[in-house]
C-alpha positions as CSV (number, residue, x, y, z in Angstrom):
1,M,-1.3,-12.6,6.4
2,I,-5.1,-10.9,4.8
3,R,-7.7,-13.9,4.4
4,S,-10.5,-12.6,1.5
5,G,-14.2,-13.4,2.6
6,D,-14.7,-16.6,0.4
7,G,-11.4,-18.4,1.2
8,S,-10.1,-17.9,-1.7
9,R,-7.5,-15.6,-1.8
10,A,-5.1,-14.1,1.5
11,A,-2.3,-11.6,0.8
12,V,0.8,-12.2,2.9
13,R,3.5,-9.4,3.6
14,L,6.6,-11.2,2.6
15,R,10.0,-9.6,4.0
16,T,12.0,-9.5,1.2
17,G,11.7,-6.1,0.7
18,P,9.8,-3.2,2.3
19,G,6.1,-2.4,0.6
20,E,5.9,-5.7,-0.8
21,I,2.8,-7.6,-0.6
22,A,2.4,-11.1,-2.8
23,V,-1.6,-12.1,-3.6
24,V,-2.0,-16.2,-3.7
25,D,-4.7,-17.8,-5.2
26,G,-2.9,-20.7,-7.1
27,Q,0.6,-18.6,-7.3
28,A,1.9,-15.7,-6.4
29,D,0.9,-12.2,-7.3
30,H,3.5,-9.3,-6.3
31,F,2.3,-5.8,-5.8
32,R,4.3,-3.0,-4.5
33,R,2.9,0.1,-2.3
34,P,5.1,2.8,-1.3
35,A,6.7,2.3,2.3
36,A,4.7,3.5,5.0
37,R,5.6,5.8,7.4
38,N,4.0,4.5,10.5
39,T,1.2,2.2,11.1
40,G,-2.1,3.6,10.3
41,E,-0.1,4.1,7.1
42,N,0.9,1.0,6.4
43,I,-2.9,-0.2,6.8
44,R,-4.4,2.3,4.8
45,L,-1.7,1.3,1.6
46,S,-1.9,-2.0,2.1
47,R,-6.1,-1.7,1.8
48,S,-5.7,-0.1,-1.0
49,L,-3.8,-1.9,-2.8
50,L,-6.2,-4.9,-2.1
51,E,-9.1,-3.3,-2.5
52,K,-7.5,-2.0,-6.3
53,A,-6.6,-5.6,-7.2
54,G,-10.2,-7.3,-6.2
55,V,-9.2,-8.9,-2.9
56,N,-12.5,-9.3,-0.6
57,V,-10.8,-9.2,2.4
58,A,-12.2,-10.3,5.7
59,S,-9.4,-10.9,8.1
60,V,-5.9,-9.5,9.1
61,L,-3.1,-10.9,10.9
62,L,-0.6,-7.8,12.8
63,I,2.5,-9.4,13.2
64,S,4.2,-6.0,15.7
65,K,7.0,-6.5,18.4
66,P,5.3,-7.3,21.3
67,Y,5.0,-3.8,23.1
68,E,3.3,-2.3,19.6
69,E,0.8,-4.9,19.8
70,R,-1.9,-3.7,21.4
71,R,-1.6,-0.1,19.3
72,A,-1.4,-1.7,16.0
73,Y,-4.6,-3.8,16.8
74,A,-6.5,-0.8,17.9
75,T,-5.0,1.0,14.6
76,A,-6.7,-1.4,12.4
77,R,-9.5,-1.8,14.1
78,K,-10.3,2.0,13.3
79,M,-9.0,2.1,9.7
80,W,-10.6,-0.9,9.1
81,P,-13.5,-1.7,11.2
82,E,-15.3,-4.3,8.9
83,V,-12.5,-6.6,8.8
84,E,-11.3,-9.0,12.0
85,V,-8.3,-8.1,13.2
86,V,-5.8,-10.6,15.2
87,S,-2.5,-9.3,16.3
88,A,0.8,-11.6,17.3
89,S,4.3,-11.0,18.2
90,T,6.7,-13.4,19.2
91,T,6.4,-14.6,23.0
92,V,9.5,-13.0,24.7
93,T,10.4,-11.5,28.5
94,F,10.9,-8.2,29.4
95,E,14.4,-9.0,31.1
96,H,15.4,-11.3,27.1
97,Y,13.7,-7.9,24.8
98,R,16.2,-5.7,27.6
99,D,19.0,-7.9,26.8
100,T,18.5,-8.1,23.0
101,I,17.8,-4.4,22.4
102,L,21.1,-3.9,25.3
103,D,19.7,-0.5,26.3
104,T,17.3,-0.4,29.3
105,G,17.0,3.5,28.7
106,M,15.4,2.7,25.3
107,V,13.0,0.2,26.0
108,F,11.5,2.4,28.5
109,D,11.3,5.2,26.0
110,M,10.3,2.8,24.0
111,L,7.5,1.3,25.6
112,A,6.5,4.7,27.3
113,G,5.8,5.8,23.6
114,A,3.2,3.3,22.6
115,L,1.2,3.6,25.6
116,Q,1.5,7.3,25.4
117,R,-0.2,6.8,21.6
118,I,-2.6,4.0,23.4
119,L,-3.6,6.9,25.4
120,A,-3.8,9.4,23.6
121,Y,-4.4,8.8,19.9
122,P,-8.4,7.8,20.6
123,Q,-8.4,11.8,20.6
124,K,-7.0,12.1,18.0
125,W,-9.3,9.5,15.4
126,F,-6.3,6.9,15.1
127,T,-7.4,3.8,16.7
128,V,-10.4,3.1,19.2
129,Y,-10.3,3.1,22.3
130,Q,-8.9,0.4,25.2
131,E,-9.0,0.2,28.4
132,V,-5.6,0.9,29.9
133,P,-5.6,-0.8,33.6
134,A,-5.0,2.1,36.2
135,E,-1.9,0.4,37.4
136,V,-0.6,1.1,33.4
137,A,-1.1,4.0,32.9
138,A,0.7,5.2,36.5
139,A,4.0,3.1,35.2
140,Y,3.6,5.3,32.2
141,E,3.8,8.4,34.3
142,R,6.0,7.3,36.7
143,L,8.5,6.6,33.2
144,C,7.8,9.7,32.1
145,A,8.4,11.4,35.3
146,E,11.9,9.9,35.3
147,G,12.9,11.1,32.0
148,Y,12.1,8.0,29.3
149,S,10.5,10.6,26.7
150,S,12.4,10.6,23.7
151,R,10.0,8.3,22.0
152,L,6.9,10.1,23.0
153,A,5.2,11.9,20.1
154,R,4.9,15.4,20.3
């Protein structure tokens, strides 16, 4: 959801197709943008499309998986610093999420990959810096030491 500066227009990313955005102003105008390969590209392409359409964006609502929420927020703050960024995800326990994936190792791999990006991407200028508690950084190190590395950025 993207709210305009004057509150009159909003953009909603629809799940009806990859890269589809509808700008609502009493009626829906549909725009198509190229498919993004990552969160940063998604934000850059969406921002460009909305700027070309003349939408003055004041805030964005990012919807992501719970373990990706902080990275998505950090990416949006870096790439679109002038807008208010709100992140949201489904509230779910670790156990429930793990049980829906049916592969505990993959869940640990995904968590390690997400945290690696939170730690490393500010130095690469991809995201803003976020404080990571020492016990969380230590858990990341343990996951990596135990071999959960298939989702780490190379």
